[in-house]
ROPAVO-904664 format. One record per residue (C-alpha): x, y, z; residue number from 1. Coordinates in steps of 0.1 Angstrom, whole numbers, plus 5000, padded with zeros to 4 digits. Layout:
// residues N
+------+------+------+-----+
:   px :   py :   pz : seq :
+------+------+------+-----+
:    X :    Y :    Z : NUM :
...
+------+------+------+-----+
END
This chain:
// residues 153
+------+------+------+-----+
:   px :   py :   pz : seq :
+------+------+------+-----+
: 4985 : 5149 : 5156 :   1 :
: 5006 : 5119 : 5151 :   2 :
: 4998 : 5088 : 5120 :   3 :
: 4995 : 5057 : 5151 :   4 :
: 4964 : 5089 : 5170 :   5 :
: 4949 : 5091 : 5131 :   6 :
: 4950 : 5061 : 5125 :   7 :
: 4920 : 5054 : 5156 :   8 :
: 4906 : 5087 : 5147 :   9 :
: 4900 : 5077 : 5113 :  10 :
: 4883 : 5045 : 5129 :  11 :
: 4912 : 5028 : 5102 :  12 :
: 4914 : 4987 : 5113 :  13 :
: 4951 : 4972 : 5104 :  14 :
: 4947 : 4939 : 5088 :  15 :
: 4978 : 4908 : 5097 :  16 :
: 5005 : 4925 : 5087 :  17 :
: 5016 : 4899 : 5060 :  18 :
: 5042 : 4867 : 5059 :  19 :
: 5064 : 4869 : 5029 :  20 :
: 5050 : 4847 : 4999 :  21 :
: 5088 : 4835 : 4986 :  22 :
: 5126 : 4846 : 4989 :  23 :
: 5124 : 4881 : 5001 :  24 :
: 5120 : 4908 : 5037 :  25 :
: 5085 : 4924 : 5038 :  26 :
: 5110 : 4957 : 5041 :  27 :
: 5147 : 4953 : 5048 :  28 :
: 5156 : 4990 : 5068 :  29 :
: 5191 : 5004 : 5059 :  30 :
: 5200 : 5042 : 5082 :  31 :
: 5170 : 5060 : 5078 :  32 :
: 5149 : 5045 : 5051 :  33 :
: 5128 : 5013 : 5051 :  34 :
: 5121 : 4996 : 5022 :  35 :
: 5088 : 4981 : 5016 :  36 :
: 5087 : 4949 : 4989 :  37 :
: 5061 : 4942 : 4973 :  38 :
: 5023 : 4941 : 4996 :  39 :
: 4996 : 4928 : 4986 :  40 :
: 4951 : 4938 : 4996 :  41 :
: 4954 : 4917 : 5028 :  42 :
: 4916 : 4928 : 5038 :  43 :
: 4919 : 4920 : 5083 :  44 :
: 4905 : 4878 : 5078 :  45 :
: 4940 : 4879 : 5060 :  46 :
: 4921 : 4871 : 5029 :  47 :
: 4936 : 4890 : 4993 :  48 :
: 4914 : 4912 : 4975 :  49 :
: 4917 : 4900 : 4939 :  50 :
: 4902 : 4901 : 4905 :  51 :
: 4915 : 4921 : 4874 :  52 :
: 4908 : 4959 : 4869 :  53 :
: 4888 : 4966 : 4839 :  54 :
: 4872 : 4929 : 4835 :  55 :
: 4861 : 4911 : 4870 :  56 :
: 4868 : 4944 : 4889 :  57 :
: 4853 : 4983 : 4888 :  58 :
: 4872 : 5015 : 4886 :  59 :
: 4862 : 5016 : 4921 :  60 :
: 4869 : 4983 : 4932 :  61 :
: 4903 : 4986 : 4920 :  62 :
: 4903 : 5020 : 4943 :  63 :
: 4899 : 5005 : 4975 :  64 :
: 4918 : 4974 : 4966 :  65 :
: 4946 : 5004 : 4959 :  66 :
: 4931 : 5013 : 5002 :  67 :
: 4939 : 4977 : 5013 :  68 :
: 4974 : 4977 : 5005 :  69 :
: 4983 : 5010 : 5019 :  70 :
: 4968 : 4999 : 5048 :  71 :
: 4988 : 4961 : 5047 :  72 :
: 5019 : 4984 : 5048 :  73 :
: 5013 : 5003 : 5076 :  74 :
: 5009 : 4964 : 5092 :  75 :
: 5040 : 4958 : 5082 :  76 :
: 5058 : 4992 : 5096 :  77 :
: 5035 : 4987 : 5126 :  78 :
: 5047 : 4955 : 5130 :  79 :
: 5091 : 4961 : 5125 :  80 :
: 5095 : 4997 : 5135 :  81 :
: 5062 : 4996 : 5167 :  82 :
: 5049 : 5030 : 5160 :  83 :
: 5034 : 5046 : 5126 :  84 :
: 5052 : 5081 : 5141 :  85 :
: 5086 : 5064 : 5131 :  86 :
: 5080 : 5070 : 5098 :  87 :
: 5092 : 5107 : 5083 :  88 :
: 5079 : 5108 : 5057 :  89 :
: 5070 : 5088 : 5024 :  90 :
: 5098 : 5092 : 4999 :  91 :
: 5089 : 5070 : 4965 :  92 :
: 5058 : 5052 : 4959 :  93 :
: 5052 : 5024 : 4932 :  94 :
: 5016 : 5005 : 4924 :  95 :
: 5010 : 4978 : 4900 :  96 :
: 4975 : 4976 : 4889 :  97 :
: 4964 : 4941 : 4876 :  98 :
: 4947 : 4951 : 4848 :  99 :
: 4930 : 4949 : 4809 : 100 :
: 4956 : 4954 : 4781 : 101 :
: 4929 : 4988 : 4776 : 102 :
: 4925 : 5000 : 4811 : 103 :
: 4940 : 5037 : 4809 : 104 :
: 4932 : 5047 : 4838 : 105 :
: 4962 : 5034 : 4870 : 106 :
: 4965 : 5065 : 4892 : 107 :
: 4933 : 5069 : 4899 : 108 :
: 4939 : 5031 : 4909 : 109 :
: 4963 : 5039 : 4932 : 110 :
: 4954 : 5063 : 4947 : 111 :
: 4935 : 5045 : 4965 : 112 :
: 4971 : 5038 : 4988 : 113 :
: 4989 : 5075 : 4977 : 114 :
: 4953 : 5092 : 4994 : 115 :
: 4957 : 5071 : 5027 : 116 :
: 4991 : 5080 : 5025 : 117 :
: 4986 : 5114 : 5028 : 118 :
: 4956 : 5115 : 5055 : 119 :
: 4976 : 5096 : 5085 : 120 :
: 5006 : 5118 : 5072 : 121 :
: 4990 : 5146 : 5063 : 122 :
: 4999 : 5162 : 5028 : 123 :
: 5028 : 5173 : 5029 : 124 :
: 5051 : 5143 : 5041 : 125 :
: 5028 : 5114 : 5032 : 126 :
: 5026 : 5125 : 4994 : 127 :
: 5058 : 5117 : 4980 : 128 :
: 5071 : 5106 : 4948 : 129 :
: 5049 : 5078 : 4929 : 130 :
: 5042 : 5054 : 4900 : 131 :
: 5018 : 5041 : 4885 : 132 :
: 5021 : 5006 : 4867 : 133 :
: 4998 : 4983 : 4846 : 134 :
: 4999 : 4945 : 4844 : 135 :
: 4994 : 4923 : 4830 : 136 :
: 4988 : 4899 : 4862 : 137 :
: 4999 : 4900 : 4899 : 138 :
: 5009 : 4871 : 4923 : 139 :
: 4978 : 4852 : 4928 : 140 :
: 4962 : 4873 : 4909 : 141 :
: 4958 : 4898 : 4938 : 142 :
: 4943 : 4929 : 4921 : 143 :
: 4970 : 4962 : 4932 : 144 :
: 5009 : 4955 : 4942 : 145 :
: 5023 : 4982 : 4964 : 146 :
: 5061 : 4985 : 4966 : 147 :
: 5078 : 5018 : 4989 : 148 :
: 5103 : 5039 : 5005 : 149 :
: 5098 : 5056 : 5039 : 150 :
: 5123 : 5075 : 5054 : 151 :
: 5121 : 5070 : 5091 : 152 :
: 5136 : 5086 : 5122 : 153 :
+------+------+------+-----+
END
């Protein structure tokens, strides 16, 4: 099944593709690679999910934030590629969690995005290399920020 069809089958609502909040491009394509800049959890109404995991948010809320970042990234890919079917595979994901110093479960939070990508492109092509790290803060107090590299056709 195509990635675009999978979005429909799963009943996913993509938020608006975000405009840059600084001096950078949301996506840079070179050859057969698409590099996505760090994305935050943009909701369908355009607002951002905020809060610090381990303080304002629990693990599940952090997971949902990372999933929302994944949806935001899908929106950027679709807006710039025309179709998610152009994505051949996820190469690398870097997930950053706005969390307290003692929060130990960064990978469990970023699974929200990784599991979404696996649903959209399948286990073989939707799961790539990954890092998940904690941060003392993120821009605008967003709860998660994720960047990624995709192979495209």
